[in-house]
N, C-alpha and C positions, 0 to 999 in steps of 0.2 A: 504493500500500500504506500502510495506517495505521501510523504510528510506534508503537513499543512502549516499553519501559522505556528511559530515557536511559542511554547508555553513557559512562562517564567515559573520560578518556584512558587508553589501554592502558599497563600497566606496562612498564617497560623490560625487554626480553628478557635473560635470563641465558644464552642459548645462545651458544656460541662462534662466532667467525668468520662464514663465509658462511651458517651455519645461521640466523642472525638474519634473513636475507632470505627465508627460506622462509615462505610464507603459512600461517596456522593451518589453513586448509582442507586443505592438502596433508598436514600432520601427522595430522589427523583421518582423512583418507581412507587414509593408511598404516595407522593403527590398525584401521580397518574391514577393510582388505585382509588384515592379519595374522590377525584373528579369523576371517574367512571362510576363510582358508587352513587354520587349525587345525580349523575345523568341517568343512571338506570332507574332511579326513582321517577325521573321526569318522563320516562317512557310511558308510565301509567298515569301520571298526573297532568302533564301538559295538554292543553286543548288541541283538538285535531285541527291541523292546518287546512286551508282551503284546497291545496294541491293534494293532500292525502284523501280528502273526501272525493275529489275528482278522480283519482286513481281507483279508489274503491268502487265508485260508481261505474267505472268501465268494466269491472268484473261482472256486474249485473247487465250492463249493456251487451256484453259478449253473449251472455246466456239468452238475451232477447234477440240476438242476431243482428245487432246494430253496430258492431265493430267491423269495419270493412277495410282497414289498412294494416299492412303487415310490418310496419316500422314503428319503433318506440312503443310496442304493445306486447312485448314478450311476457311481461308480468301477469297478463290476464290468464296465462296458462300456469305460471308458477304459483299463483296465489288464489286461483279460482275456488279452491276447496274451503277457504276461510269463511265464505259467506254461508256455508252449511253448518257452521258451528253455532252453539247456543249464544244468545246475547244479541246486542244491536250492532249497528255499523261501528260505533265507537269501540266496542269490545273486539271486533274483528280486526280493526285497524291496529289496535294495540298488539295483537298477536303478530301481525306483519312487522310491526316495529321491532319486535324481538329479533327477527332475522336481520333487519337493517342495522340494529345495534351490533350484531355479530359481524356484519360487513365492516363496520367502523373499527372493530377490534383487529380485523385482518389488516386494514389500512394502517393502523398504528404500528403493528409489528413490521410491516413493510417499510414504513418511514424509517424506523430504527435500522433495519437491515441495509437499506440503500444509503442512508446517511453515513454509515460506517465505511462505506466504500470511499468516501471523500474526507472524512474526519475520524471520529472515534465513537465508541459506544455511548460514552457520557453525553456527548453532543447529540447523538441520535436520540437518546431518551429525552433530552431537553426539547428537541424539535417535535417529538411526539407529544410532549406535554404542552408545547405551544399550540399544536393543532387542536387538541381536545379542549383547551381552555379558550380558544378563539371564540368570541361570543356567538357568532352565527353557527359555528360548528357544534358548540355545546347545545344550542337550541334545536338544531336540525340534523345532527349527525345520525339520528335514528329514524328520521321521517320516512314515510312510505312514498318514496320517489325513485326516479332513475339514479340519483346521485350516489347513494351509498353502495349499491351493487356494482355500478359501472366503475366507480372509483376503486373498489376492491379488486375487480377484475384487471383493470389497467395497471394498477400499481403492482400487482402480483406479476404481470407480464414484464413490467419494467425491472422488477427485482431480479427475476431470473436472467434477463438480458444484461443486467448490470453486473452481477456478481457470479453467475454460474458459467461454466464452460459452454460454448455454443455447440453442444452435442444434440443428438436426436431427442433426448428428454426435454432439454431447454426449448428446442424448436417446437415440440409438440405442445408443451405447456403454454408457451407464449402465443402460439397460433390459436389455441383453444380459447384462451382468455381474451385476446384481441377480437377474434371473430364473434364470440358471444357478446362482448362489450359493445360491438358495433350494432348488434341487434337489440341490445338493451336501450341504447340511445345513440343516434347519429352524432351526438355532441362530442364523442371521443375524437372526432377529426380535429378538434381544437388542440389535441395533444401531439399532433404530428411533429411540430418542432422539438418538443421535449424528447420524444423517442429518437428523432433523427440525430440530436446531439449526443445522446448516450451511445447510439450505435456507431457514430463517428469515433467516439472515444474507444470503444471496443475494437473497431476496425484498425485504428492506429496502433493499438497494442498488439494486433496480429500482423503488423507491418504491411497493412493495406493489401493483404493477400486476396487474389481472385476467389479463392475457396470461401472465404468469409463473406464476400459480397454475394456469392451464389446462395449461401445459407440465409442471408437476410432476404434475398429475393424469394427464397422458398417459404420463409415465414410470412411474407406478404401474400404470396399465392395461397398458402394454406389458410391464412386468416380470412381471406375473401371467400375461400371454399367453405369454411365453417359457417360464415355469415350467410352464404348462398344456400347451404343446406337448411339452415334454420329458417331462412326466408321462404323457401319452397314449402317446408312443413307448415309454416304460418299461413301461407296462401291456401294450402289445401284445407286448413281448418277454418279459414275465414270466408272462402268462396271465390268465385271466378272474378269478381270485381276488385279483389284485394291488390293485384299488381297495378292496375290503372290508378286506383285511389292512392296507393303508396307513392307512386311516381309523382302524381299531381300534388300530394301533400308535401313531399320532400322539396319539390321545386318552389311551391308557394311559400312555405315556411322559410326556406333558405333565402329568398329574395327579401324577406322582411327582417329575418333574424340578424342579417349582416349588413343592413342598410346603413349608409354613412350619415348618421344624424345623432342628435342628442339622445342619450339612453335614459330610460325612466328610473333606473336604480343607482345613478351616480351619487345621489345624496346619501344612499345607504352605505356606499363605500366610504364616503367622507366620515359618516357617523361612526362606523365600526373602527376606522383608523384611530379615532379618539379613544374608543373603548378598549382597544388592544394596543396600548402604547409601546409595549416591548416588541411586539411583532412589527409594528410600524417602524420602530427604530432599526430592526434587523433589515427591513426592506430598504430603508434609506442608506444604511451602511454597506449594503451588498457590493456595490460597484467599487467602493474604496477598499474594502477588505479583500475582495477578489484580486484587485490590482497589486496589492502588496503581498499576497500569499505566494508560496512557492509551488502551487499546483502547476502541472504541465499545461501546455497550450491546449491539447485535446481535452484535458479535464476541465479547463476553463470554458471551452466551447460547450461541453456537456452541461455545466452548471448554468451558463448563460441561457442555454436553450430551455432548461427547466424554469429558470426565473422568468423567461419570456412569456410563459403562460399567464403571468399577471396582466399582460397587455390585452387579454381578452375582455377585460373590464371596459376597454375603450370601444371595441367594435362589435362585441357580441351583445345581443338585445337582452336576453333573459338572465341577467345577473342579479336576481333577487337574492335575499339572504341565504336561502338553501343552496344556491350555486356554490357558495364558498366551501361546502363539503367536498365538492369536486375540484375546486380551484386550489385550495391551500396546501395539499400534500406536496405538490410539485414545487411550489414557491418556497415552502419551508425546508425541503430537502436542499434547494439551492442556498437558502439562508443558513445552512449549517456552517458556512464559512464565517459570516459575521457572528454567529452564535459561538463558534470556537474562539473568535477574537475577543468576545466579551468574557468568556470563561477563562481566558488567559490572563485577565485583569481582575476579575472578581470571582469569588467562589462559585462553582456550579450549584452549590446548595442554596446560595443567595438567589441566583437566577431562577432556580426551580421553585423557591419559596415565593418569589414575586409572581411567577406564572400561576402558581397554585392559588395565591390570594386573588388574582384576577378572575380565576375560574370560580372560586367561592363567591366572590362579589357578583359575578354574572348570575349565579344561582340565586343569591339572596335578593337581588334587586328585580327579579322578574315580576311582572304584573300578575294579578290573580288569574288563575286558570279558569277558562269558561267551559271546561269539559263536562261538568254537571249540567250546565245550561244546555249544552248540545244534546246530552242524553234526554233532557226534558222535552226539547223541541221535537226530536225524533219520536219519542214516545207519544207526544200529542198528535203528531201526524198520523201515526198508525191507529190511534184510538179514534180520531175524528173521521178518518177515511179507511175503514177496515177492509174495504173491497178494492182499494187502490185508486189512484187518481194521477193524471198527468199534471205536471207543475213546472213553473219557472222558478229558478233561483240562480245564485251565483255559481255554486260549486258541486251540485249534485248531492245535497245533504241527505235526502230521503232516497237512498240508492235503490231500494227494493221497488220503488215506483218509477215510471218513465219520466225522465227529465226532458222537457220539450224544447229547451234552448241549449245551445252549446256551452262549453266552459267559458265564462265571461272574463277572460284574462285580457290584459292590455294588448297582447299579440293578436288574439282572436278578434278583438274589437277593430284593430287596424286592418286586418284582413277583410272583415266584413265591410268596413268603410270603403276600402279600395274596390271591393266588388259591388258597392252600392246596394247592399242587401238590407232589407228590413226583416230581420229574422223572427221577431215576435209576431208580426202580422202574418208572415208565412206559416209559422207554427200553428197559430190559431185557426188559419184557414184549412189546415190539414186534419186537425183533431181538436176535440174539446180540451181546453186547458183551464180547469176551474180554479187552480190554486197558484198563488204567487207568494213566495217566501222572501221577505226582506231581510236576508242574512248578509248583506253587504251595504256599504255606504253609498254605492252608486244608486241603489233602489231608494234608499232613504232620501238622497238628494233629489231624485226625480219627483217623488210624491210630496216632499216638503215644499218644493218650489217648481211646479210644473211649467211655469212660464220661462224658466231658465234651466233647461235640462243640463246635466253635468257633462263634462268633457275631460279628456286626458290632459296632462300638463302641456302637451304640444298642440292643443287646440282641437284634436280629433274628437268629434262628438261620440259619447258612449252609446247614445240611442239616436237613431234617425228620427226625423220629425214625425214620420208616420208611426214608428214604434212608440215614441214618447206619448203621442196622442192616444194611441190604442190602449196602452197600459193604464194611463191615468183615467181614461174614460171607461175602462172595463172593471177594474178591481177596487174593492172597498174593504176597510178594516174588518177583521173578524176576531182574531185572538193573537195578541203579541205580534210576532213577525208574520203571521198568516193573513193574507188578503184573499178574499173570495170574489169570484165574478159576481157582479150585482149592480144594482142601480138604487140611488137615493132619490126618491121622488118628493119634492117639496110640497108643503101644504099650500092651499089656495085653489083658485078656480082656473088659472091659466093652463092651457094644454102643455104637457111636458113630453118632449121627444127624446128618445134614447135609442142606442144601437146594441143589439145582442151579438156578441162575437163568440160566446161560449154556449152552444145549445145544451138543453137539458132541463131538468125540473128546477123551478124557482119557487121559493117559499116567500109568502107575503107576511111581513110583520108591520105592525102599526095600523094606521087607518086603512080603510078599504079603498080600492081603486077599480077602475074599469079599463080593461085591456081588450081591444078589438071586440067590444060588445059584451064581454064577459065580466060580470061584477064579482069582485074578489074581496074577501075580508081577511083580517089577520089570521094566520095559521093555514090559509089555503095554499095549495100547491098547483102551479100551472106549468105545463110543458111549453117551452119557447124554443123556436128555431132561430138560426142566424137571420138577421135582418133588422130593419128599422121599425120602431114601435112608437105609438103616441098614447099618452094617458090623458083622458078628458074628464071633465066634471069636477065638482067641488070636492076638496079633500080637507078634512078637519085638522089633520096633523101630518107630520112627516111619515112617509111610508118607505119601507125597504123591500126591494126584491133581492133575495139572496139565493145564489145557486145551491141546489141540493134539496133533498126531501127532509125538511125540518132538521137541518144539521144543528148540533149543539156544540158549543165550544167546550174545551176541557174545563172541569170544575176547579182546577188549581190555577194559580196566577202564572202568567207568562214570565219567563226569565228576563231580567233587564240586560241591556247591552253591556259589553260586546258579546256576540255569539260566536266569534272566532278569535283566535289569539292574534295579537299584533306581533310585529317582527321581534 
């Protein structure tokens, strides 16, 4: 192993008694163990993130035959079984979180292993501790998303390519990990520079032999083959339209994901830089420390290529906080150089203690978890609509029932805006959608001030004019975040016109009304089709038409906001 920065004599320990004899590695591993224990508790306590609900919803969409693309959907086969377990969506997602937590453990071990290739074990452990205490990783390292498994697969591939002889075993493991990772998420293409730099290092150590280059080409070919086999199996499971839909989705997403424009999560990057000052310092010191180190030129190329992954924050669209689970391992492996520089001047135990304190503070300063509120909302939906109902919401919270709109992320909003689609009007024309769940601020903003529909920071409207009008004109309050298709008819004698977009039974509450010649009183139920209606005649008081056959709201109070965790 090539020597790195020279380390001066370690400062005399200030620890009392026998604690002076405890190795720094032991203290650092104790810090890692403490943070992992705190995080394991969060697996069960932290509220379900909107992306986790969306992924879980896809398990049910696959069962309903509505998943028709073979990319970024491998998890529907891996975790489809969890929806058959006892409990609600929250309980099932927690089960999947346990697997994600295991992926994070794999990533931690690989960080230590790869970092030792450039520095030493103590530095590797500190980099692993820096990863697990990074605020966004602590909060999302176990989330039900692409990031934990794709990161574990790709860092395992990098580990064998970095430290193992390039024999048939290494080729097989690397190819299997990379090919599978590509089918977990296409996002792994962001790691091409990191892998290229490490392979350049290994090739230089092999004196740039043609045989090594052929082995690398074989890895690339086998990785594509593994991905191709999985893709074919996916398309066979999803149907004949899967290939066309996958190609269309990949092209459309790619054109938006990498557009040269201001990104929506840059403010999150700035905020976390303040919350993780030691990691920020490592990033700032990287260039200087690498320049004064005695690493070989190929080693510096490899480290720079790993560090270069940080630039994805500039050009990649979806760099929300959970993205850092995927981003930070490569950056922190590169930052082993400034980490070694720091520990050459300060005790590794002090650095480890500072990182551990940051992790504990991240845990202690978290906002109250809304997970019990989420359980209540899901329970209320199943009690109110025991026979199922199509619904609109942000993230697919009631996964057992069909979600009528897509996942309402910033990326999808941009795509729909570019296509000029009014997705809510389209959905209501295809099927009755009686329920809207206001489980995100965009719906709150729309109904709070319909005259000024909300928009993204770059000015893209979240709802088209047609969608905004249709939603506000169709849904009225029912219970907490639940809004039901209905109409509020004011008192008086003036005719009142309204439009029904959700056909089905409607219950009359309040004063009686006359609709198309039929006199109705409170408690009556009338079947209404799509179309325009007019109420005539005197009305003593306000009257409600509420979709459903005498639906009753839950007897218990609705939970207060927020209904999903903030970052």
